[in-house]
N, C-alpha and C positions, 0 to 999 in steps of 0.2 A: 561538616567537609560533605561526609558521604550522604548523608540526608540530602542534601543540596543537590548531588550527583544523582541520586534514585529520582530525585521531583525532576531535575531536568528529561532522565531517558524515558522518564513516564512521560512526559509530555510531547517529544518527540515520536514513543510510538503512537500515541495516542493521536496526535498530528499524523502521521503516516497510515492508521486506520480509516483516519477520516478523507484522508486524499484517494485511498483505495476506491473506498465505498462514493464517493463524488465521482472518480473516475466511470466506474461502471454506470453510475447511475445516467450521466452524461452521454456515454457510449449507446446506449437504451434510447434516451432522445434523442439523438443524432438521427440514429438508423430510421426510428416514429419518424420524424422530420424529414429524412431522404425516401421513405417510403409514399405518406403523404405527396410532397414533391412530383414526385415520378406520374403518381397517380393525377393529378393535376397538369400535368404537361402532357394528356393525349394528345395524340398527334390526330387530327379530322383529315385533315387535307392530303391525298396520293401528293405527287411529285410532278404527275404529269396534267395538265390541262387541255381541254378543246373547250373555245368560249367564241361565243358569238352576243351583239346584241340588235337594236333596233332604236334606233333616237331622230333628234334633228340635227340641223351644223347651219349657221350664221356669221355671214361677213360683215367681218368691219373693215369695208372698205373706202373708196374715193365716191361712191355713191350715195341718197340721201336712199330713206327708206327700206333696209335689207328687209330679208323674209326667212323665216324659219324653213326650213328646207329638208329633204327625205335623206337619214342617215342612217347605213346597214354597217355591222361589221364581223368578220369572222379571224378567227385566229389561233393559236397554239402558246403553251406557256409550258415550262420547266423550270420545277424548283432546283435551285442552286443548295439551298439549304432551307427552315423552316419559313425564314423572314427577307427574304429575297430570293424571285425567279425573273427569270429571260424571259422576253416573249416577243410573238411577228406577229401583226394584225395584217390584213389585208382591209381597206375601210372604201366605201362606195357612198356618193353623199353628191348631193346638189348646192348650189352659193346663189343666190338671187337677188336683186334688187325687184321692186315694183315698178312694174309696168316698164322697164331697163332691157333685163338682161335676167337669164336663167340657164347658167351650166353644169354638166357635169364633170365631176371630177370622181377618183380616187387616189390612193394612199396607201401605200408600203411603209409600214411602222417597224421602226426595231426600238423596246422602250427596256429598263430595269425597273422591277415594280418591289416594291418593299410591301409585304404584308405586315402592320401592325401588331394584330395580335392574331398570330396563327394560332392559340392552343383553344382560342373562345370560337364559337358556333358562329359570334356575329363578328365582325371585325373592319375597320379603315383600311384604306389602301391606296398609297400614292406612288406615280410612276414621271417617270422621265427618258426622253431618248432623240432621236430623230429620224427623219425618212425624206421617203419619195414621194414628191406631189407631180400626178400627170393629168390633164384633160385626157377626157376618152376617145378613144383610137389613137393615143400616147400625141397628139399634133402637140402639145405641150408640155416640158418637165419641168421641175426646180426640185430644188433642194429646199427642205424645215426643218425647226424641232418644233418637239412638243411637251408638253408638262399635262399633269392632272391629278386628281385624286378622285374617293369614290369609297362606298361602304358596299360589304359582300355579307348575305348571310344564307347559312345553310340551314335550306328545307327537307332537304333527304340526305341521306347518309354520303352519296355519292354529285349532289348536285345544288349549286348554289346561285340567288339569286344577286344582281348586282346595278347599282345604279352609280351613275361614274358623270365627270365630265373633263374635259381637253380642252388646255389652247395650244393652236397651231399659230406658230409665226412664218413665215413666207421669208425668202430672200431677196423678193423680186416685189414690184410694183404692180403688175401688168395681170392677177388675178384674174381680177373683174374685167378686165381689158380696157383700161383707164389708167396712164400713169401723171397721178397729180401727187405735190409735194415731195418731200424727201421720206414720209414711214414707209414702210413695207407694208404690203396687206394682211392680215391677220382672218383669224376664222373658230368659232368656238362651236365642239358639238357636243351633246350629249345625250346618252345612251342610257338604258335596261336593257339588260340582257340575263344569261346563265352563263355555269361555268361547270362543265363537266370531267369530277376526276376521275384517272383511271389511276390503274397500279397500285404499289403498299401502301398502305396508311397508318397500319399500325393501331387502329380503332380502340382498341378492345385489350385492357392489358390481362396477360394471363399471373392467374396467383400463383405463383413457386410452389412447388411440390414438397417442399417445408412446412412451407406455411400451415400453422395449425387451423384448423376451421370447425365447423360443426360435424361435419360428414366424415372425415378422418379421427376427429378426434373422442367421438364418439358413433364410433361405425355399428351398422345393424347386422349382428350376426341370426344366420336363419339356423334353426334345430330339425 
């Protein structure tokens, strides 16, 4: 009986020691994984962005033979978190049909945009929102909704290039000057442009003072 009790106590003691060693090893592993995770989640993009683009716009209206015409964009983005920003853009573009009509328009768009891979230099993004569509000199105005997607690549520390397209759905059928059928007029825009990031981006991870490096673990002593 006494021998069996000693064996049980010995087994419990060994289990306790093994648990302590395993726990210490797990803590070290967790810290290493956390450190590696912090490094991999480097934030490259600052929270404030000036954006601009040039491209083409094309209408899907009531006339045949739509043409690809000029499109330009300028705007500002503000990131709420690394994945989501709210942006406002001013857009100038022409919509035309061959040998029939070619009119100038502008739109003021408010979008919510998601940067899908914010911790990478290259990332796709998607956006959606609403806006006001107006002809030149505000002779005609109307509401619309829009949505689109694109890709961005950071070519310099604070500059990214982007390629995107958006779909715009108006709430009337006389955008091209002709009312026909039940469907409202829609138009597409394709743009290539740049994003300029400014503000704090925390691009480089600082090495904590207590972290051992070659320099502070083997200092050079001058005599």
